[in-house]
N, C-alpha and C positions, 0 to 999 in steps of 0.2 A: 504494500500500500504506500503510495507516494506520501512523503511527509510524516510517516509514522513516528511517534515519539518513543524513545527508548528510556525505560525507567529502571532504576536500581533499587531493589527492595531495601528498606532500612536506612536509606540516605535521604535526608530532608533538605529542601531548599530554604535558605535563610530569608529569601525574598517573599516566599509564599508559605506561611505557616501551615503545617499539616500536609503539604503536598510532596509527592515524590520528586526528587531532583532529576532534571533532564541532563544526561551526561553524553554529549555527542561532540566529537572533534570535527575538523573540517572535512575529512574523508567520509565520516558517517553522514554528514549533512548532504554531501553530493550524492552518495549512494542512495540515501533515503528519498531523494527527489525523483528517482526513477521507479515507476510503478512495477517494473519487472524484477526488482530485488526480491529474492526468495530466501537467501541465507546471509547472515552477517556474523563473522567470527572475529573476536578480539580477545587476545590473551590477557589483557589488563583486568578483565572481570573474572579470571579463572582462579580457582582455589585448589589446593591439594588435599585429598581425602586421607584418612588415617591409614588406608591400605596402599597408599602411593598412587592411586588413580587420580586423574585430573577431572575436576568438576567445572564445566563451563557451559553457559547457556547461549543458545542462538539468539542474537539480539533482535531479530525480526519477529520472533514469536514467543520467546522466553522458554522454549523447550530445551531441556538439558541434553547435551550430546552424550551418547553412550561411549564409554571409554574403559577398557579393562585395565587393571593394575599392571604396570610395566616398570621394572626397577630402574631402567635407564631413561625414563621420561620425567622431566621436571620443568619447573618454571624458572626462567632467568629474569629476575626483576631488575629494572634499570640497566639493561644490558648495554655495555659501552659500544659494542659493534652495531647496535641498532638505535643509536642516537638517544640512549637512555630509556628506550621503550621496553615493556615487558613482552617476552616471547616464550613460546613452548620450545624446549630443548630436548632432543633425542640423541643420546650418545652411543647407541649401539652401532655395530659395524655393518648393519644392513642385513644380517642373517636373522634377526628377531622379527617379531610381528606385533604391531600395535596399530590402532587406528581410532580416530574420533569420528563417530558416526552421527550425522544429522538425522532428524526425523524423516520418515519416508513420505512420498507423495509429491516431491518437488523436482524430480528429475524430468527434464523436458527434451524434446527433439532438437530445438535450438537453444543455445546457452552462451553465456560469457562468464569466464572465471578471471578474477583479478586477485592476485596474491602476492605476499611478501615472504621471502624465505632466504636461507643461506645453506650452503653445504659445508660439512666439516672436513677436516684434513684427510679423513679416510677416503673421501670422494674426489680429492684432487690429486691423488697419487695413483697412477695407472698400475693395475695388477699385472703380474708377469704372464698370467694365463687366465682364461675364462672371462666372464663378464659379471658385473655387479649391477643389478637393477634395484632401485629403491623407489617405491611408489610414493609420490607426493599427493596425488589426488586420484580418485576413481569414483565412478557410480556403480553401485552393486545391486544385484537382484537376488533376494532371498529365495526366489522360486527355483533357482538353479543350484546345483550341487556346489558346496564349498563357497557360496557367495562369489562366484566368478564375476569379473568386471563385465559391465553391461554396455554402456554407450561411450564411456570416456575412461582413458587410463593415461595419466601423466606421470612419467617416471624419469628419474635422473639415471642415465645409463652410462656406466664407466666401461669402455671396451678394452680388450686386450690388444687389439691392433691399433697402431698409431693413426687414428682417423678422427681427429678432434672435430672437424667440420661436420661430420655426420653423426655425432653422438652428443651427449649432454642431456638437456631436458627434452625428452621425446614424447610426443602426444599421439595417441591412437584414438580416433573418433569412435571406433566400433570394435574394440579389442576382442570381445567375446566371439564375434563371428569371423574374426581374422580377415576383415574386408576393409577396403578403403586405404588411401595413402596416409602416411604419417608426416608430421611436421616436427622440426626440432630446432632448439637453440643450441648452437655448437658448444662443445666441451671447453674450448679455449676461452670462453667468456666468463667462466666461473673461477673464483678464488676462495680459498678457505675462509669461512666466517664472514665474508663480505655479503651484506644483504643485497638482494635483487628484487625487482618488481617484474612479474610476468603477467601477461594478459593472453588468454586464448579465447577465441570465439569460434562457434560452429553455427553456420546458417544451414538449416536442413533443406530449405527451398532450393538452394543452389548446390548443396552438399559440399560447401567450401569451409575448410578449417584454416584459421590463421593464428599465428603466434607473434607476440610483440614482447620486447624486452627493454626494461629501464627507460621508459619515456616514449613508448609507442613507436619504436623503430621496427618496421615490419621485417620479421625474420623468415617468413615463408608462408605460402598459401598452397593448398592442394585440394583437389576435388576428390571427395570420398564417395565414389560411385556406388559402393556396395552397402552403404549404411541404410538400415531399414528403420521404419518408424516404430516407436514404442507401442506395445499392445496396451489395452485398457488395464490389464492386471499389472503390467510392468509399471505403468504410470502411478498406480495405486500403491505399490509395494517397494519400488526401487528407491534407493537413497544414496546421497553423496557421502563419501568417506574421505576424511582428510588424514594424511600421514601414512596411509597404507591400507591394507585389508587384513583384518585379524586372522582370516582363514587362509591367506595367500602366502604360505610359508616359503614357497619356492621362489618368490620374488623378493621378499623382504620389505620392510617399511622404510620410510624416509629417514635419513641420517642428517641432522643439522638443526637449524632453528626455524620456527614458523611464526610469522606475525599475523597481520590482518589478512582476512580472506573475505571476498564478496562473491556471491553467485547470483546470476541473473538468468531469467528464462527466455532470453532472446539474444541474438547476435547484435551487440551494440555498435558494431562498425558498419552496419548496413545502411543506416540513414545518417545524414549530416547532423541532425539534432542530437541523437543519442551518441554519436561519435564525439561530439563536442563535450558532452557530459562525461564520457569515458576518459577523455584527455584531462578534464578537470580533476577527476578522481585520481588518476595517476600522478598528476602534479601535486595534489594534496598529500599523497603517500610519500612521494619523493622528499617533500619538505619535512614530514613527520619523522621519517627514518634517516634523514641526512644522506640521501642517495643522489 
């Protein structure tokens, strides 16, 4: 809902006695102005449970993200690499599995992802053999065995071959069906602990997926000809998962730090009006995180 107010329980405004305080930064304000916003993730409102799991609510609807306890997942408060902002930190080497699951019913055929993250030193040292895939974001379908990725899978891929231009952050628009082309932001653009802003859009009408990096510089566009529409049951039960997929042990979860994430149910780069707002959102995040 455009202009939706975000409230924090237990925090009162000094200007309006008895009322909940509205806590929105510049990026939140831009994102909330777009009616297609379906998820808003901000680590500054997260807390750590006694079992080590992270408790954080989706700021668009207040529903708590599901997250299993994971010993190497923590909050980094006032992180110096992220301009003093709070981020989620995962220190595992990519072989573990964790994921923050949004509530179901918000995965759409077209979408836009805007996120802030960084990779750790494990992901900027090329291994001598094999590959290391660390899932940053995916949409999952509980109707399928082991919650396999459904329409989107964004991974940081570290290859064994010296091919930095073809690896890095790789996006599959329809990973479960193994169809459609991929788009990537090259390996050479990433440095340990340096925050980056990435945007990915998928327009189902044209089957075009695009990726942008640190200020909406277009990194690639591809036609994903094999992508199929979501079924009615998939739209009802599929969900977005940040940081990995708890059942996807063969891939591994993301290794590094995660800041703000916004998910929209349209491709914001299709029209001039929404592209303008998308650029405003990226600029607000660049200022916030010192990028």
